[in-house]
C-alpha positions, -999 to 999 in steps of 0.1 A, spaced: 567 536 -40 561 567 -19 527 579 -5 526 616 7 497 626 29 489 663 36 467 661 68 458 697 66 447 696 30 435 659 32 456 651 1 475 619 -5 500 618 -33 518 587 -46 552 588 -61 563 557 -79 600 564 -76 603 562 -38 594 536 -12 590 556 20 560 576 32 564 613 45 536 629 65 535 667 68 517 677 101 512 711 121 537 722 147 535 713 184 504 725 204 506 751 231 500 745 269 464 740 280 449 771 296 427 770 327 391 762 323 371 794 322 336 799 330 312 787 304 307 814 279 310 821 243 336 801 225 369 818 227 392 821 198 414 792 188 445 787 208 479 788 193 493 756 179 508 732 204 542 715 201 547 689 173 537 654 182 554 621 171 549 613 134 520 589 124 529 559 101 510 546 71 517 513 54 501 496 24 483 463 33 466 440 8 458 451 -27 430 430 -43 408 433 -74 371 437 -71 340 452 -87 340 485 -66 369 507 -54 375 505 -16 403 515 9 401 503 45 425 508 74 434 475 90 459 492 113 454 521 138 451 559 136 489 564 143 500 533 124 476 530 95 476 500 72 456 507 41 440 477 23 431 486 -13 403 470 -35 409 482 -71 387 478 -102 403 465 -134 403 493 -159 394 490 -196 419 476 -220 443 503 -232 450 511 -268 475 489 -286 510 503 -282 532 510 -312 550 481 -329 583 473 -314 615 473 -333 623 442 -353 644 417 -332 676 402 -343 675 372 -366 670 340 -346 686 306 -353 669 285 -381 644 257 -371 652 221 -382 629 193 -394 639 156 -395 620 125 -404 616 101 -375 598 67 -377 577 56 -407 551 29 -400 521 14 -418 486 17 -405 449 20 -413 447 58 -409 473 84 -420 490 104 -392 520 127 -386 534 133 -351 562 157 -339 583 139 -314 609 167 -313 605 204 -304 592 235 -322 627 245 -333 640 210 -340 610 190 -352 611 152 -357 581 140 -377 569 104 -372 547 93 -402 519 66 -402 511 58 -438 482 37 -453 494 12 -480 480 19 -514 464 -8 -536 487 -32 -553 498 -19 -586 495 -39 -619 521 -65 -625 552 -53 -642 561 -65 -676 580 -98 -677 617 -94 -677 640 -107 -704 647 -144 -700 680 -150 -681 704 -178 -688 690 -210 -674 707 -225 -644 713 -263 -645 706 -288 -617 720 -323 -617 715 -350 -592 749 -363 -580 754 -391 -555 724 -405 -535 733 -425 -504 715 -437 -473 724 -425 -439 710 -417 -404 704 -380 -411 690 -363 -442 714 -340 -460 717 -322 -494 750 -307 -506 759 -289 -538 791 -303 -552 788 -281 -583 783 -243 -587 754 -219 -583 747 -219 -620 755 -256 -626 744 -272 -594 751 -309 -586 730 -320 -556 744 -349 -536 716 -364 -514 719 -384 -481 685 -399 -473 674 -415 -441 651 -444 -443 616 -432 -432 587 -449 -415 564 -470 -436 541 -447 -455 503 -449 -455 486 -469 -482 483 -449 -514 450 -439 -529 435 -465 -553 447 -462 -588 424 -456 -617 402 -485 -628 419 -506 -654 403 -514 -687 378 -543 -687 394 -575 -697 381 -598 -725 353 -621 -715 366 -656 -707 354 -687 -724 322 -703 -710 330 -732 -687 316 -767 -692 281 -774 -678 282 -791 -644 266 -824 -638 229 -823 -628 225 -825 -590 198 -844 -573 168 -822 -563 164 -813 -526 129 -822 -512 108 -806 -485 79 -823 -468 56 -813 -439 57 -838 -410 36 -834 -379 17 -802 -369 8 -799 -333 -3 -772 -309 18 -764 -278 30 -737 -255 60 -727 -275 64 -725 -312 90 -747 -328 100 -760 -363 123 -791 -364 137 -810 -394 131 -847 -387 145 -855 -422 179 -847 -437 195 -816 -453 186 -830 -488 152 -845 -479 138 -821 -452 107 -830 -432 95 -800 -412 76 -807 -379 56 -776 -367 45 -768 -332 22 -737 -332 8 -717 -302 -27 -703 -301 -29 -670 -283 -41 -634 -284 -31 -614 -314 3 -597 -306 17 -565 -320 34 -569 -354 69 -580 -346 100 -564 -363 114 -581 -394 139 -607 -385 175 -604 -396 182 -618 -430 199 -652 -427 233 -658 -443 231 -668 -479 238 -705 -484 264 -717 -508 251 -722 -543 251 -758 -553 258 -771 -588 230 -766 -613 201 -791 -607 164 -792 -609 149 -770 -581 121 -781 -558 90 -758 -560 66 -747 -533 32 -732 -538 5 -721 -514 -27 -740 -517 -58 -733 -495 -56 -711 -464 -84 -715 -438 -90 -705 -402 -95 -732 -375 -91 -741 -339 -60 -762 -343 -31 -753 -366 -23 -776 -395 -2 -776 -427 -6 -804 -452 12 -809 -485 -14 -817 -512 14 -818 -538 46 -838 -540 80 -837 -523 95 -819 -553 65 -797 -562 50 -790 -528 15 -774 -524 10 -763 -487 -25 -761 -474 -26 -740 -442 -51 -741 -413 -42 -711 -390 -53 -702 -355 -51 -665 -346 -22 -660 -323 9 -642 -315 36 -639 -341 63 -665 -336 99 -656 -331 122 -656 -361 137 -691 -365 174 -696 -366 191 -697 -400 189 -732 -415 220 -751 -425 233 -748 -461 214 -772 -483 230 -799 -503 237 -796 -539 207 -784 -558 189 -750 -562 172 -748 -528 137 -733 -526 135 -703 -502 107 -691 -479 105 -656 -464 80 -638 -443 67 -606 -461 42 -583 -444 22 -594 -413 -10 -574 -406 -38 -577 -381 -72 -583 -396 -106 -574 -380 -120 -597 -354 -140 -626 -369 -123 -623 -403 -105 -653 -419 -68 -657 -417 -50 -654 -450 -15 -663 -464 -5 -649 -498 26 -658 -517 39 -626 -533 71 -642 -544 76 -672 -567 73 -709 -563 110 -713 -558 115 -681 -537 83 -678 -517 74 -646 -497 44 -651 -475 22 -621 -465 1 -630 -434 -32 -615 -423 -40 -628 -388 -74 -617 -374 -77 -600 -341 -90 -621 -312 -126 -617 -302 -132 -594 -272 -137 -613 -239 -170 -614 -221 -179 -588 -194 -166 -597 -160 -189 -604 -130 -202 -575 -109 -180 -566 -80 -191 -569 -44 -210 -539 -29 -188 -515 -12 -191 -504 25 -215 -477 33 -199 -443 32 -199 -417 60 -228 -393 63 -228 -364 40 -219 -329 52 -248 -310 66 -273 -339 70 -274 -350 106 -281 -386 114 -314 -396 131 -348 -380 126 -382 -398 126 -409 -403 100 -426 -371 89 -398 -348 101 -382 -324 78 -347 -310 75 -345 -273 88 -317 -248 89 -306 -238 125 -288 -205 114 -270 -190 85 -239 -212 89 -234 -236 60 -246 -272 66 -259 -264 101 -292 -283 99 -315 -303 122 -346 -326 120 -379 -310 131 -416 -319 131 -436 -305 102 -462 -278 112 -490 -268 88 -495 -231 83 -521 -208 67 -524 -205 30 -513 -171 16 -528 -152 -12 -522 -171 -44 -505 -200 -27 -514 -236 -17 -500 -248 16 -510 -278 37 -540 -285 15 -556 -319 19 -590 -312 1 -597 -292 -30 -630 -273 -30 -649 -263 -61 -651 -226 -69 -667 -207 -97 -639 -181 -99 -611 -194 -121 -586 -167 -110 -597 -160 -74 -571 -145 -52 -591 -147 -20 -570 -159 9 -581 -194 21 -601 -191 54 -589 -224 67 -560 -247 56 -583 -272 40 -598 -246 15 -580 -235 -17 -587 -217 -49 -603 -238 -76 -578 -227 -102 -543 -218 -94 -523 -196 -118 -487 -205 -117 -479 -174 -136 -496 -151 -161 -483 -170 -190 -480 -205 -176 -504 -235 -176 -531 -238 -149 -543 -267 -128 -581 -268 -128 -601 -288 -102 -638 -297 -105 -663 -320 -119 -660 -307 -155 -631 -295 -176 -625 -257 -178 -646 -239 -203 -617 -220 -219 -586 -241 -213 -551 -233 -226 -528 -258 -242 -509 -276 -215 -535 -270 -187 -542 -299 -164 -577 -308 -152 -581 -328 -120 -616 -342 -115 -633 -351 -82 -621 -386 -85 -585 -374 -84 -577 -382 -121 -555 -358 -138 -560 -351 -175 -537 -330 -197 -558 -307 -219 -547 -304 -256 -517 -326 -248 -502 -355 -268 -514 -387 -253 -487 -412 -242 -502 -438 -266 -487 -418 -294 -453 -430 -284 -455 -464 -301 -420 -477 -295 -388 -474 -276 -368 -443 -287 -398 -426 -303 -398 -388 -301 -425 -361 -301 -420 -329 -322 -441 -300 -333 -456 -305 -368 -473 -271 -368 -490 -245 -345 -508 -266 -318 -500 -298 -337 -478 -326 -323 -463 -355 -341 -441 -385 -333 -410 -398 -349 -400 -435 -345 -364 -444 -336 -341 -447 -366 -316 -476 -374 -280 -481 -362 -255 -454 -374 -283 -431 -386 -282 -394 -377 -310 -370 -368 -313 -344 -396 -338 -318 -408 -358 -328 -439 -387 -307 -452 -386 -286 -420 -391 -315 -396 -367 -339 -380 -359 -372 -397 -335 -401 -394 -310 -404 -423 -279 -425 -431 -247 -408 -420 -228 -392 -449 -195 -399 -431 -172 -427 -442 -173 -457 -419 -141 -462 -400 -141 -499 -409 -131 -488 -444 -96 -483 -430 -80 -517 -422 -43 -511 -421 -19 -485 -408 -11 -460 -435 -44 -466 -455 -57 -436 -476 -93 -430 -485 -101 -416 -520 -131 -413 -542 -134 -440 -569 -165 -424 -582 -192 -400 -573 -199 -403 -535 -181 -437 -536 -152 -440 -511 -124 -465 -517 -93 -475 -497 -57 -474 -509 -33 -495 -488 1 -481 -478 29 -485 -503 64 -497 -498 96 -479 -489 108 -454 -516 75 -455 -535 57 -423 -544 20 -414 -547 11 -409 -583 -20 -413 -606 -28 -445 -625 -60 -449 -644 -75 -417 -629 -71 -428 -593 -42 -425 -568 -17 -453 -567 17 -460 -551 44 -465 -577 81 -469 -578 97 -439 -595 118 -445 -626 155 -442 -622 173 -411 -636 183 -376 -629 211 -385 -605 249 -384 -607 271 -415 -604 308 -415 -597 325 -434 -626 361 -430 -617 386 -411 -595 422 -401 -601 446 -386 -576 479 -382 -596 510 -373 -576 539 -358 -597 524 -377 -627 536 -372 -662 503 -383 -678 466 -386 -669 437 -402 -687 402 -416 -681 396 -446 -704 368 -472 -709 341 -446 -700 307 -465 -700 281 -453 -724 251 -458 -701 246 -421 -691 233 -390 -708 261 -365 -699 296 -365 -684 310 -341 -658 347 -339 -649 356 -321 -616 391 -312 -605 406 -292 -576 438 -289 -555 457 -293 -588 493 -279 -591 523 -285 -614 560 -289 -609 566 -257 -630 544 -226 -628 539 -215 -664 530 -246 -685 495 -259 -689 474 -290 -697 448 -295 -724 421 -322 -728 414 -344 -759 382 -365 -765 390 -401 -775 427 -389 -778 417 -372 -810 445 -348 -821 431 -339 -855 435 -302 -862 403 -282 -864 382 -307 -843 378 -285 -813 361 -251 -815 356 -230 -783 348 -194 -775 354 -175 -743 324 -159 -725 319 -122 -730 350 -120 -753 359 -126 -789 388 -149 -781 383 -183 -797 400 -215 -808 389 -228 -842 419 -250 -854 430 -264 -821 440 -301 -816 426 -301 -781 406 -280 -756 431 -253 -746 460 -238 -764 477 -216 -737 476 -212 -699 449 -185 -703 423 -208 -719 434 -243 -710 415 -264 -684 446 -264 -662 467 -232 -667 494 -216 -646 495 -228 -610 516 -227 -580 542 -254 -575 531 -261 -539 503 -281 -524 497 -256 -496 489 -224 -516 452 -231 -523 443 -199 -540 470 -205 -566 459 -240 -575 437 -250 -604 401 -260 -600 372 -264 -624 346 -284 -642 341 -298 -677 306 -308 -688 301 -329 -720 264 -331 -731 249 -361 -748 283 -377 -751 270 -409 -767 248 -394 -794 258 -398 -830 264 -360 -835 289 -333 -826 295 -330 -789 287 -297 -771 308 -290 -740 311 -262 -714 342 -256 -692 349 -233 -662 383 -232 -646 402 -210 -621 440 -210 -622 466 -186 -608 450 -155 -594 467 -133 -619 447 -149 -646 410 -143 -651 384 -170 -646 382 -190 -679 346 -198 -689 344 -215 -723 317 -231 -745 325 -251 -776 319 -281 -799 340 -312 -806 335 -322 -842 332 -359 -836 302 -382 -838 316 -412 -820 307 -417 -783 333 -402 -760 349 -431 -742 381 -415 -730 394 -382 -718 432 -376 -722 452 -348 -706 481 -334 -727 509 -314 -711 525 -285 -729 560 -292 -716 577 -318 -693 560 -307 -661 543 -331 -637 508 -328 -622 494 -334 -588 457 -331 -576 423 -347 -574 400 -356 -604 365 -370 -603 345 -382 -634 307 -385 -630 279 -399 -652 247 -379 -652 215 -398 -659 
């Protein structure tokens, strides 16, 4: 690049083809003349000799928003720094000539993986692309048609020997295999599941009647009172004599039921002794007397309220003979002062005694305790002081008080202060200030609307109700007030019977309540139900008639509240509505399966099976009622379809509609095992049997839901499974009776 500068013309030219700068300057200057006197400017001198050439160099070149050139050098060695402004975009130039043909790009397939979102990535270059694909698997297509049946391979079991290591070798060929087994002896296996219940055997002949045994006897011996309860047998095991020691005490909490004693061995048949409860009375000393006989005892009880005794130890097994039994039923606490009762809710040979023991009478009030020591003086009341002194505040501090002598003052207007004598005055509402402390107004108005106190020899002329008149003798009389004589008894009350009219009301009776009757107060019997109506924990109050409360005692465990005769009652619900497991079957590689001797005591039957698989995939199992294989006895129709069986010899004719259809051959593939239910309704009725079946087999088959009828009127007492080939079955089966 060349820059030419004409200093005389102040022109700078730039040539892009050269790199040096040439400066054209004037010739050398002439010699300096002598300085003349000041005068007019002389003509220009001739040019001096040529000086040395100045240099110019290009410094920085930058882009900015305004053009600028600065000299960062000197006047003789200039360095020009340029600031240039970017120009507008030029017009598009003409299209260039077509280039020579390039080499062809290549595309190759790299990795192909499966994922949840489709993707394609180039792991090569733009001219040699390698595409890696991520593909999303499509839905599983429909199953292909079944291929033609191939020739069946044969398998035969060869030698079976016992060794230390398990081994299986094929001594035949791939199409005619002969498996030789070497089996190691394993550990002892777990006990197998119980087999199906066998058929009920015929009833055996009745045995000969045993010889009559001698009857056991029970008698009451001595009954005494002591500090610890005890019952001892002073007789023998066949002629018992019970001696009782009873303890009198406060009524204890109801003790828990004692553990049931072990059942004694049943003796040979003999005449049983009987026990009955006679009279039951309450007394101060316990007593039990037998007013019957040793073989027909009648116990008369005298009971003392006391703590419940501990449960006695189980008695020894009685000798031959039907021993009478005694058990304690319920024990409740009665009200204080009521009679003790014992009720036999069992039988004479198996007595169950229910006890009601009254609560003890409350003890008398204890003596008054000794007077306590005098407490310290109260806060703010100083000790000391003398008669006539009054308590006075010292300052505004709380409780800061002192005892001072009382000083009488002067009565203020409308007030009474320090008055010892009342003087008559005509004015009843005088407000004149008393001249001396012993003078006061005759009548003093407490307030404009309040009663007045009148003083004088006669009552006020126009008194108001409630005014008080004090005569000269000092007797106070209430004017228009109710006299105390109107209160005729303890507890009497005064009430307003009208404007300016007072009346009294005598005290009512125990348990009555104060109510309003006819606009005035009155005593009336409480409408509430007395708490004494409830005597036992769990009692319920109900209405046995209009405004007539009644008590219903708590029922027993498992009872329900129902209605009997129009009133509530505890009743034992009737049995029914539940399911009872009749039989269980857990076949393992079994060739047959049946439920026989089904009882006829239920309304319906339900058969449930699951975890069922076969030794071969495609066969199936049907079900027959009472092993009936008559053609046309079973009619069934599939839900939401026209498929039906009308001439079948069992329920199920293929693996699509049988109770147990195609399954896996493994016990670990749960979703390919068979599971289902078969309901048989009113299976004992003398009519055709309606049934419903739901089963799920191999996932490739739809859920089978069938309803149908078995044309047989006899009760169904057996269910027999029938296989379609020689396959075995493994699984779990449960037969229920529905009440």
